[in-house]
N, CA, C, O and the ligand as a Tripos MOL2 file, in Angstrom:
@<TRIPOS>MOLECULE
protein
  245   243    62     0     0
PROTEIN
NO_CHARGES

@<TRIPOS>ATOM
      1 N         -15.9390  -87.4340   14.0630 N.3       1 MET1
      2 CA        -15.7440  -87.7450   12.6550 C.3       1 MET1
      3 C         -14.2990  -88.1800   12.4100 C.2       1 MET1
      4 O         -13.3660  -87.5050   12.8440 O.2       1 MET1
      5 N         -14.1180  -89.2760   11.7320 N.am      2 ALA2
      6 CA        -12.7820  -89.7830   11.4540 C.3       2 ALA2
      7 C         -12.1980  -89.1090   10.2180 C.2       2 ALA2
      8 O         -12.8530  -88.9680    9.1850 O.2       2 ALA2
      9 N         -10.9480  -88.7030   10.3650 N.am      3 THR3
     10 CA        -10.2740  -88.0910    9.2300 C.3       3 THR3
     11 C          -9.0280  -88.8870    8.8900 C.2       3 THR3
     12 O          -8.4250  -89.5210    9.7560 O.2       3 THR3
     13 N          -8.6560  -88.8480    7.6420 N.am      4 SER4
     14 CA         -7.4790  -89.5740    7.2030 C.3       4 SER4
     15 C          -6.2290  -88.7520    7.4900 C.2       4 SER4
     16 O          -6.1100  -87.6060    7.0570 O.2       4 SER4
     17 N          -5.3070  -89.3500    8.2210 N.am      5 ARG5
     18 CA         -4.0740  -88.6620    8.5740 C.3       5 ARG5
     19 C          -2.8740  -89.5180    8.2250 C.2       5 ARG5
     20 O          -2.9770  -90.7290    8.0330 O.2       5 ARG5
     21 N          -1.7380  -88.8540    8.1490 N.am      6 GLU6
     22 CA         -0.5180  -89.5730    7.8020 C.3       6 GLU6
     23 C           0.3770  -89.6920    9.0200 C.2       6 GLU6
     24 O           0.6430  -88.7110    9.7140 O.2       6 GLU6
     25 N           0.8390  -90.9140    9.2690 N.am      7 CYS7
     26 CA          1.7400  -91.1440   10.3930 C.3       7 CYS7
     27 C           3.0970  -90.5000   10.0990 C.2       7 CYS7
     28 O           3.6580  -90.7240    9.0260 O.2       7 CYS7
     29 N           3.6350  -89.7040   11.0290 N.am      8 PRO8
     30 CA          4.9300  -89.0600   10.7970 C.3       8 PRO8
     31 C           6.0960  -90.0300   10.8280 C.2       8 PRO8
     32 O           7.2010  -89.6860   10.4110 O.2       8 PRO8
     33 N           5.8610  -91.2330   11.3170 N.am      9 SER9
     34 CA          6.9480  -92.2040   11.4370 C.3       9 SER9
     35 C           7.0370  -93.1210   10.2250 C.2       9 SER9
     36 O           8.1120  -93.2770    9.6450 O.2       9 SER9
     37 N           5.9000  -93.7400    9.8300 N.am     10 CYS10
     38 CA          5.9320  -94.7090    8.7390 C.3      10 CYS10
     39 C           5.2600  -94.1790    7.4830 C.2      10 CYS10
     40 O           5.2590  -94.8510    6.4520 O.2      10 CYS10
     41 N           4.6820  -92.9710    7.5560 N.am     11 ALA11
     42 CA          4.0750  -92.2980    6.4010 C.3      11 ALA11
     43 C           2.8780  -93.0500    5.8240 C.2      11 ALA11
     44 O           2.4900  -92.8100    4.6800 O.2      11 ALA11
     45 N           2.2880  -93.9600    6.6050 N.am     12 LEU12
     46 CA          1.0860  -94.6480    6.1710 C.3      12 LEU12
     47 C          -0.1360  -93.8790    6.6600 C.2      12 LEU12
     48 O          -0.1160  -93.2680    7.7290 O.2      12 LEU12
     49 N          -1.2080  -93.9200    5.8530 N.am     13 GLU13
     50 CA         -2.4090  -93.1980    6.2320 C.3      13 GLU13
     51 C          -3.2730  -94.0390    7.1490 C.2      13 GLU13
     52 O          -3.4350  -95.2420    6.9440 O.2      13 GLU13
     53 N          -3.8220  -93.3950    8.1560 N.am     14 TYR14
     54 CA         -4.6870  -94.0820    9.1060 C.3      14 TYR14
     55 C          -5.9070  -93.2230    9.3820 C.2      14 TYR14
     56 O          -5.9000  -92.0180    9.1290 O.2      14 TYR14
     57 N          -6.9500  -93.8470    9.9000 N.am     15 GLU15
     58 CA         -8.1660  -93.1260   10.2400 C.3      15 GLU15
     59 C          -8.0520  -92.5810   11.6600 C.2      15 GLU15
     60 O          -7.9750  -93.3380   12.6270 O.2      15 GLU15
     61 N          -8.0450  -91.2660   11.7660 N.am     16 ASP16
     62 CA         -7.9440  -90.6510   13.0820 C.3      16 ASP16
     63 C          -9.3380  -90.4690   13.6700 C.2      16 ASP16
     64 O         -10.1260  -89.6420   13.2110 O.2      16 ASP16
     65 N          -9.6150  -91.2630   14.6940 N.am     17 THR17
     66 CA        -10.9400  -91.2010   15.3120 C.3      17 THR17
     67 C         -10.9710  -90.2180   16.4700 C.2      17 THR17
     68 O         -12.0190  -90.0090   17.0810 O.2      17 THR17
     69 N          -9.8350  -89.6170   16.7730 N.am     18 GLY18
     70 CA         -9.7770  -88.6160   17.8270 C.3      18 GLY18
     71 C          -9.1540  -89.1290   19.1040 C.2      18 GLY18
     72 O          -8.5100  -88.3700   19.8290 O.2      18 GLY18
     73 N          -9.3380  -90.4220   19.3940 N.am     19 ASP19
     74 CA         -8.7870  -90.9700   20.6370 C.3      19 ASP19
     75 C          -7.6690  -91.9620   20.3640 C.2      19 ASP19
     76 O          -7.2710  -92.7250   21.2440 O.2      19 ASP19
     77 N          -7.1670  -91.9430   19.1350 N.am     20 LEU20
     78 CA         -6.0710  -92.8290   18.7660 C.3      20 LEU20
     79 C          -4.7660  -92.2870   19.3440 C.2      20 LEU20
     80 O          -4.4080  -91.1320   19.1160 O.2      20 LEU20
     81 N          -4.0610  -93.1300   20.0920 N.am     21 LYS21
     82 CA         -2.8480  -92.6620   20.7550 C.3      21 LYS21
     83 C          -1.5810  -93.1350   20.0710 C.2      21 LYS21
     84 O          -0.5000  -92.5910   20.2980 O.2      21 LYS21
     85 N          -1.7190  -94.1550   19.2290 N.am     22 GLN22
     86 CA         -0.5380  -94.5940   18.4890 C.3      22 GLN22
     87 C          -0.9060  -95.1340   17.1230 C.2      22 GLN22
     88 O          -2.0510  -95.5070   16.8680 O.2      22 GLN22
     89 N           0.0930  -95.1690   16.2470 N.am     23 CYS23
     90 CA         -0.1190  -95.6250   14.8760 C.3      23 CYS23
     91 C          -0.4830  -97.1130   14.8780 C.2      23 CYS23
     92 O           0.1870  -97.9080   15.5350 O.2      23 CYS23
     93 N          -1.5550  -97.5030   14.1380 N.am     24 PRO24
     94 CA         -1.9440  -98.9200   14.0970 C.3      24 PRO24
     95 C          -0.9610  -99.7840   13.3130 C.2      24 PRO24
     96 O          -1.0150 -101.0110   13.3980 O.2      24 PRO24
     97 N          -0.0770  -99.1680   12.5620 N.am     25 TYR25
     98 CA          0.8500  -99.9400   11.7290 C.3      25 TYR25
     99 C           2.2220 -100.1210   12.3800 C.2      25 TYR25
    100 O           2.7300 -101.2380   12.4740 O.2      25 TYR25
    101 N           2.8190  -99.0070   12.8310 N.am     26 CYS26
    102 CA          4.1820  -99.1100   13.3560 C.3      26 CYS26
    103 C           4.2380  -98.9020   14.8650 C.2      26 CYS26
    104 O           5.2800  -99.1150   15.4840 O.2      26 CYS26
    105 N           3.1200  -98.4840   15.4590 N.am     27 GLY27
    106 CA          3.0860  -98.3130   16.9040 C.3      27 GLY27
    107 C           3.6640  -96.9960   17.3760 C.2      27 GLY27
    108 O           3.9010  -96.8070   18.5690 O.2      27 GLY27
    109 N           3.8910  -96.0810   16.4390 N.am     28 TYR28
    110 CA          4.4310  -94.7710   16.8050 C.3      28 TYR28
    111 C           3.4380  -94.0270   17.6870 C.2      28 TYR28
    112 O           2.2590  -93.9090   17.3540 O.2      28 TYR28
    113 N           3.9280  -93.5300   18.8110 N.am     29 GLU29
    114 CA          3.0490  -92.8080   19.7260 C.3      29 GLU29
    115 C           2.9360  -91.3530   19.3060 C.2      29 GLU29
    116 O           3.9300  -90.6300   19.2370 O.2      29 GLU29
    117 N           1.7110  -90.9390   19.0280 N.am     30 PHE30
    118 CA          1.5000  -89.5630   18.6110 C.3      30 PHE30
    119 C           1.6400  -88.6300   19.7980 C.2      30 PHE30
    120 O           1.1870  -88.9460   20.8980 O.2      30 PHE30
    121 N           2.2710  -87.4740   19.5780 N.am     31 PRO31
    122 CA          2.3970  -86.5110   20.6650 C.3      31 PRO31
    123 C           1.0310  -85.9890   21.0870 C.2      31 PRO31
    124 O           0.2510  -85.5060   20.2660 O.2      31 PRO31
    125 N           0.7600  -86.0940   22.3680 N.am     32 GLN32
    126 CA         -0.5290  -85.6500   22.8920 C.3      32 GLN32
    127 C          -0.4390  -84.1990   23.3360 C.2      32 GLN32
    128 O           0.5430  -83.7710   23.9430 O.2      32 GLN32
    129 N          -1.4890  -83.4560   23.0150 N.am     33 ARG33
    130 CA         -1.5330  -82.0660   23.4280 C.3      33 ARG33
    131 C          -2.0060  -81.9790   24.8680 C.2      33 ARG33
    132 O          -3.1180  -82.3800   25.2100 O.2      33 ARG33
    133 N          -1.1290  -81.4460   25.6940 N.am     34 ARG34
    134 CA         -1.5010  -81.2970   27.0980 C.3      34 ARG34
    135 C          -2.1170  -79.9220   27.3160 C.2      34 ARG34
    136 O          -1.8170  -78.9590   26.6110 O.2      34 ARG34
    137 N          -2.9680  -79.8680   28.2950 N.am     35 SER35
    138 CA         -3.7160  -78.6380   28.5310 C.3      35 SER35
    139 C          -2.8000  -77.4740   28.8790 C.2      35 SER35
    140 O          -3.0850  -76.3290   28.5270 O.2      35 SER35
    141 N          -1.6820  -77.7660   29.5820 N.am     36 SER36
    142 CA         -0.7730  -76.6970   29.9750 C.3      36 SER36
    143 C          -0.0880  -76.1140   28.7360 C.2      36 SER36
    144 O           0.1390  -74.9070   28.6550 O.2      36 SER36
    145 N           0.2390  -76.9780   27.7770 N.am     37 VAL37
    146 CA          0.8620  -76.5200   26.5410 C.3      37 VAL37
    147 C          -0.1150  -75.6430   25.7670 C.2      37 VAL37
    148 O           0.2660  -74.6170   25.2030 O.2      37 VAL37
    149 N          -1.3860  -76.0610   25.7470 N.am     38 GLN38
    150 CA         -2.4040  -75.2790   25.0590 C.3      38 GLN38
    151 C          -2.5590  -73.9090   25.7100 C.2      38 GLN38
    152 O          -2.7400  -72.9030   25.0250 O.2      38 GLN38
    153 N          -2.4870  -73.8820   27.0220 N.am     39 TRP39
    154 CA         -2.6340  -72.6310   27.7730 C.3      39 TRP39
    155 C          -1.5250  -71.6650   27.3940 C.2      39 TRP39
    156 O          -1.7700  -70.4790   27.1730 O.2      39 TRP39
    157 N          -0.2850  -72.1870   27.3190 N.am     40 VAL40
    158 CA          0.8620  -71.3550   26.9500 C.3      40 VAL40
    159 C           0.7140  -70.8590   25.5140 C.2      40 VAL40
    160 O           1.0530  -69.7170   25.2040 O.2      40 VAL40
    161 N           0.2000  -71.7330   24.6370 N.am     41 ALA41
    162 CA         -0.0010  -71.3570   23.2440 C.3      41 ALA41
    163 C          -0.9870  -70.2030   23.1350 C.2      41 ALA41
    164 O          -0.7910  -69.2770   22.3490 O.2      41 ALA41
    165 N          -2.0590  -70.2700   23.9380 N.am     42 TRP42
    166 CA         -3.0410  -69.1900   23.9480 C.3      42 TRP42
    167 C          -2.4320  -67.8900   24.4510 C.2      42 TRP42
    168 O          -2.7040  -66.8150   23.9170 O.2      42 TRP42
    169 N          -1.6070  -68.0030   25.4830 N.am     43 LEU43
    170 CA         -0.9630  -66.8240   26.0560 C.3      43 LEU43
    171 C          -0.0320  -66.1710   25.0390 C.2      43 LEU43
    172 O           0.0020  -64.9470   24.9050 O.2      43 LEU43
    173 N           0.7250  -67.0080   24.3240 N.am     44 LEU44
    174 CA          1.6440  -66.5080   23.3040 C.3      44 LEU44
    175 C           0.8700  -65.8240   22.1750 C.2      44 LEU44
    176 O           1.2670  -64.7650   21.6890 O.2      44 LEU44
    177 N          -0.2310  -66.4400   21.7700 N.am     45 ALA45
    178 CA         -1.0550  -65.8700   20.7060 C.3      45 ALA45
    179 C          -1.5960  -64.5100   21.1300 C.2      45 ALA45
    180 O          -1.6410  -63.5650   20.3430 O.2      45 ALA45
    181 N          -2.0040  -64.4370   22.3900 N.am     46 LEU46
    182 CA         -2.5330  -63.1790   22.9200 C.3      46 LEU46
    183 C          -1.4660  -62.1030   22.9310 C.2      46 LEU46
    184 O          -1.7270  -60.9500   22.5860 O.2      46 LEU46
    185 N          -0.2480  -62.4900   23.3340 N.am     47 LEU47
    186 CA          0.8600  -61.5410   23.3760 C.3      47 LEU47
    187 C           1.2190  -61.0530   21.9700 C.2      47 LEU47
    188 O           1.5440  -59.8830   21.7680 O.2      47 LEU47
    189 N           1.1530  -61.9730   21.0030 N.am     48 LEU48
    190 CA          1.4660  -61.6170   19.6240 C.3      48 LEU48
    191 C           0.3900  -60.7090   19.0440 C.2      48 LEU48
    192 O           0.6710  -59.8150   18.2460 O.2      48 LEU48
    193 N          -0.8540  -60.9590   19.4650 N.am     49 LEU49
    194 CA         -1.9740  -60.1910   18.9300 C.3      49 LEU49
    195 C          -2.1450  -58.8460   19.6240 C.2      49 LEU49
    196 O          -2.8120  -57.9520   19.1020 O.2      49 LEU49
    197 N          -1.5440  -58.7060   20.7980 N.am     50 TRP50
    198 CA         -1.7680  -57.5060   21.5980 C.3      50 TRP50
    199 C          -1.4250  -56.2020   20.8670 C.2      50 TRP50
    200 O          -2.2170  -55.2620   20.9280 O.2      50 TRP50
    201 N          -0.2640  -56.1020   20.1680 N.am     51 PRO51
    202 CA          0.0180  -54.8690   19.4240 C.3      51 PRO51
    203 C          -1.0410  -54.5470   18.3870 C.2      51 PRO51
    204 O          -1.3680  -53.3800   18.1700 O.2      51 PRO51
    205 N          -1.5820  -55.5800   17.7420 N.am     52 ALA52
    206 CA         -2.6310  -55.3740   16.7460 C.3      52 ALA52
    207 C          -3.8950  -54.8490   17.4050 C.2      52 ALA52
    208 O          -4.5620  -53.9620   16.8720 O.2      52 ALA52
    209 N          -4.2240  -55.4060   18.5780 N.am     53 VAL53
    210 CA         -5.4000  -54.9580   19.3290 C.3      53 VAL53
    211 C          -5.2220  -53.5030   19.7500 C.2      53 VAL53
    212 O          -6.1500  -52.7000   19.6680 O.2      53 VAL53
    213 N          -4.0230  -53.1840   20.1980 N.am     54 LYS54
    214 CA         -3.7350  -51.8100   20.6150 C.3      54 LYS54
    215 C          -3.8550  -50.8360   19.4470 C.2      54 LYS54
    216 O          -4.3810  -49.7320   19.5860 O.2      54 LYS54
    217 N          -3.3520  -51.2770   18.2840 N.am     55 GLY55
    218 CA         -3.4300  -50.4470   17.0940 C.3      55 GLY55
    219 C          -4.8640  -50.1690   16.6910 C.2      55 GLY55
    220 O          -5.2070  -49.0530   16.2990 O.2      55 GLY55
    221 N          -5.7070  -51.2030   16.7910 N.am     56 LEU56
    222 CA         -7.1190  -51.0480   16.4760 C.3      56 LEU56
    223 C          -7.7950  -50.1000   17.4530 C.2      56 LEU56
    224 O          -8.6560  -49.3070   17.0720 O.2      56 LEU56
    225 N          -7.3940  -50.1920   18.7200 N.am     57 MET57
    226 CA         -7.9700  -49.3290   19.7460 C.3      57 MET57
    227 C          -7.6000  -47.8740   19.4810 C.2      57 MET57
    228 O          -8.3990  -46.9700   19.7260 O.2      57 MET57
    229 N          -6.3540  -47.6460   18.9660 N.am     58 MET58
    230 CA         -5.9200  -46.2960   18.6740 C.3      58 MET58
    231 C          -6.6480  -45.7490   17.4510 C.2      58 MET58
    232 O          -6.9130  -44.5510   17.3480 O.2      58 MET58
    233 N          -6.9670  -46.6610   16.5250 N.am     59 LEU59
    234 CA         -7.6840  -46.2480   15.3020 C.3      59 LEU59
    235 C          -9.1220  -45.8260   15.6200 C.2      59 LEU59
    236 O          -9.6290  -44.8410   15.0840 O.2      59 LEU59
    237 N          -9.7570  -46.5870   16.4940 N.am     60 PHE60
    238 CA        -11.1850  -46.3530   16.7650 C.3      60 PHE60
    239 C         -11.4340  -45.5580   18.0340 C.2      60 PHE60
    240 O         -12.5180  -45.0150   18.2460 O.2      60 PHE60
    241 N         -10.3920  -45.5000   18.8890 N.am     61 GLY61
    242 CA        -10.6260  -44.8690   20.1670 C.3      61 GLY61
    243 C         -10.3690  -43.3840   20.2120 C.2      61 GLY61
    244 O         -10.5400  -42.7600   21.2590 O.2      61 GLY61
    245 ZN          3.1270  -95.4050   11.6870 Zn       62 ZN62
@<TRIPOS>BOND
     1     1     2 1
     2     2     3 1
     3     3     4 2
     4     3     5 am
     5     5     6 1
     6     6     7 1
     7     7     8 2
     8     7     9 am
     9     9    10 1
    10    10    11 1
    11    11    12 2
    12    11    13 am
    13    13    14 1
    14    14    15 1
    15    15    16 2
    16    15    17 am
    17    17    18 1
    18    18    19 1
    19    19    20 2
    20    19    21 am
    21    21    22 1
    22    22    23 1
    23    23    24 2
    24    23    25 am
    25    25    26 1
    26    26    27 1
    27    27    28 2
    28    27    29 am
    29    29    30 1
    30    30    31 1
    31    31    32 2
    32    31    33 am
    33    33    34 1
    34    34    35 1
    35    35    36 2
    36    35    37 am
    37    37    38 1
    38    38    39 1
    39    39    40 2
    40    39    41 am
    41    41    42 1
    42    42    43 1
    43    43    44 2
    44    43    45 am
    45    45    46 1
    46    46    47 1
    47    47    48 2
    48    47    49 am
    49    49    50 1
    50    50    51 1
    51    51    52 2
    52    51    53 am
    53    53    54 1
    54    54    55 1
    55    55    56 2
    56    55    57 am
    57    57    58 1
    58    58    59 1
    59    59    60 2
    60    59    61 am
    61    61    62 1
    62    62    63 1
    63    63    64 2
    64    63    65 am
    65    65    66 1
    66    66    67 1
    67    67    68 2
    68    67    69 am
    69    69    70 1
    70    70    71 1
    71    71    72 2
    72    71    73 am
    73    73    74 1
    74    74    75 1
    75    75    76 2
    76    75    77 am
    77    77    78 1
    78    78    79 1
    79    79    80 2
    80    79    81 am
    81    81    82 1
    82    82    83 1
    83    83    84 2
    84    83    85 am
    85    85    86 1
    86    86    87 1
    87    87    88 2
    88    87    89 am
    89    89    90 1
    90    90    91 1
    91    91    92 2
    92    91    93 am
    93    93    94 1
    94    94    95 1
    95    95    96 2
    96    95    97 am
    97    97    98 1
    98    98    99 1
    99    99   100 2
   100    99   101 am
   101   101   102 1
   102   102   103 1
   103   103   104 2
   104   103   105 am
   105   105   106 1
   106   106   107 1
   107   107   108 2
   108   107   109 am
   109   109   110 1
   110   110   111 1
   111   111   112 2
   112   111   113 am
   113   113   114 1
   114   114   115 1
   115   115   116 2
   116   115   117 am
   117   117   118 1
   118   118   119 1
   119   119   120 2
   120   119   121 am
   121   121   122 1
   122   122   123 1
   123   123   124 2
   124   123   125 am
   125   125   126 1
   126   126   127 1
   127   127   128 2
   128   127   129 am
   129   129   130 1
   130   130   131 1
   131   131   132 2
   132   131   133 am
   133   133   134 1
   134   134   135 1
   135   135   136 2
   136   135   137 am
   137   137   138 1
   138   138   139 1
   139   139   140 2
   140   139   141 am
   141   141   142 1
   142   142   143 1
   143   143   144 2
   144   143   145 am
   145   145   146 1
   146   146   147 1
   147   147   148 2
   148   147   149 am
   149   149   150 1
   150   150   151 1
   151   151   152 2
   152   151   153 am
   153   153   154 1
   154   154   155 1
   155   155   156 2
   156   155   157 am
   157   157   158 1
   158   158   159 1
   159   159   160 2
   160   159   161 am
   161   161   162 1
   162   162   163 1
   163   163   164 2
   164   163   165 am
   165   165   166 1
   166   166   167 1
   167   167   168 2
   168   167   169 am
   169   169   170 1
   170   170   171 1
   171   171   172 2
   172   171   173 am
   173   173   174 1
   174   174   175 1
   175   175   176 2
   176   175   177 am
   177   177   178 1
   178   178   179 1
   179   179   180 2
   180   179   181 am
   181   181   182 1
   182   182   183 1
   183   183   184 2
   184   183   185 am
   185   185   186 1
   186   186   187 1
   187   187   188 2
   188   187   189 am
   189   189   190 1
   190   190   191 1
   191   191   192 2
   192   191   193 am
   193   193   194 1
   194   194   195 1
   195   195   196 2
   196   195   197 am
   197   197   198 1
   198   198   199 1
   199   199   200 2
   200   199   201 am
   201   201   202 1
   202   202   203 1
   203   203   204 2
   204   203   205 am
   205   205   206 1
   206   206   207 1
   207   207   208 2
   208   207   209 am
   209   209   210 1
   210   210   211 1
   211   211   212 2
   212   211   213 am
   213   213   214 1
   214   214   215 1
   215   215   216 2
   216   215   217 am
   217   217   218 1
   218   218   219 1
   219   219   220 2
   220   219   221 am
   221   221   222 1
   222   222   223 1
   223   223   224 2
   224   223   225 am
   225   225   226 1
   226   226   227 1
   227   227   228 2
   228   227   229 am
   229   229   230 1
   230   230   231 1
   231   231   232 2
   232   231   233 am
   233   233   234 1
   234   234   235 1
   235   235   236 2
   236   235   237 am
   237   237   238 1
   238   238   239 1
   239   239   240 2
   240   239   241 am
   241   241   242 1
   242   242   243 1
   243   243   244 2
@<TRIPOS>SUBSTRUCTURE
     1 MET1         2 RESIDUE 1 A MET
     2 ALA2         6 RESIDUE 1 A ALA
     3 THR3        10 RESIDUE 1 A THR
     4 SER4        14 RESIDUE 1 A SER
     5 ARG5        18 RESIDUE 1 A ARG
     6 GLU6        22 RESIDUE 1 A GLU
     7 CYS7        26 RESIDUE 1 A CYS
     8 PRO8        30 RESIDUE 1 A PRO
     9 SER9        34 RESIDUE 1 A SER
    10 CYS10       38 RESIDUE 1 A CYS
    11 ALA11       42 RESIDUE 1 A ALA
    12 LEU12       46 RESIDUE 1 A LEU
    13 GLU13       50 RESIDUE 1 A GLU
    14 TYR14       54 RESIDUE 1 A TYR
    15 GLU15       58 RESIDUE 1 A GLU
    16 ASP16       62 RESIDUE 1 A ASP
    17 THR17       66 RESIDUE 1 A THR
    18 GLY18       70 RESIDUE 1 A GLY
    19 ASP19       74 RESIDUE 1 A ASP
    20 LEU20       78 RESIDUE 1 A LEU
    21 LYS21       82 RESIDUE 1 A LYS
    22 GLN22       86 RESIDUE 1 A GLN
    23 CYS23       90 RESIDUE 1 A CYS
    24 PRO24       94 RESIDUE 1 A PRO
    25 TYR25       98 RESIDUE 1 A TYR
    26 CYS26      102 RESIDUE 1 A CYS
    27 GLY27      106 RESIDUE 1 A GLY
    28 TYR28      110 RESIDUE 1 A TYR
    29 GLU29      114 RESIDUE 1 A GLU
    30 PHE30      118 RESIDUE 1 A PHE
    31 PRO31      122 RESIDUE 1 A PRO
    32 GLN32      126 RESIDUE 1 A GLN
    33 ARG33      130 RESIDUE 1 A ARG
    34 ARG34      134 RESIDUE 1 A ARG
    35 SER35      138 RESIDUE 1 A SER
    36 SER36      142 RESIDUE 1 A SER
    37 VAL37      146 RESIDUE 1 A VAL
    38 GLN38      150 RESIDUE 1 A GLN
    39 TRP39      154 RESIDUE 1 A TRP
    40 VAL40      158 RESIDUE 1 A VAL
    41 ALA41      162 RESIDUE 1 A ALA
    42 TRP42      166 RESIDUE 1 A TRP
    43 LEU43      170 RESIDUE 1 A LEU
    44 LEU44      174 RESIDUE 1 A LEU
    45 ALA45      178 RESIDUE 1 A ALA
    46 LEU46      182 RESIDUE 1 A LEU
    47 LEU47      186 RESIDUE 1 A LEU
    48 LEU48      190 RESIDUE 1 A LEU
    49 LEU49      194 RESIDUE 1 A LEU
    50 TRP50      198 RESIDUE 1 A TRP
    51 PRO51      202 RESIDUE 1 A PRO
    52 ALA52      206 RESIDUE 1 A ALA
    53 VAL53      210 RESIDUE 1 A VAL
    54 LYS54      214 RESIDUE 1 A LYS
    55 GLY55      218 RESIDUE 1 A GLY
    56 LEU56      222 RESIDUE 1 A LEU
    57 MET57      226 RESIDUE 1 A MET
    58 MET58      230 RESIDUE 1 A MET
    59 LEU59      234 RESIDUE 1 A LEU
    60 PHE60      238 RESIDUE 1 A PHE
    61 GLY61      242 RESIDUE 1 A GLY
    62 ZN62       245 GROUP 0 **** ****
């Protein structure tokens, strides 16, 4: 599904079809999410959530 997004470089709205790699107006290359970055993000989220998980375990355990 295409969604309307705003280019961070020229501030023009474009239709994001999901596989668009650069702005159709100014040619700005959108930063691509690499799998390794996503993996680190998940790890960080897990580390941040861990105290909350531990707290819940202490409440119910
Ligand atoms: Zn642009």
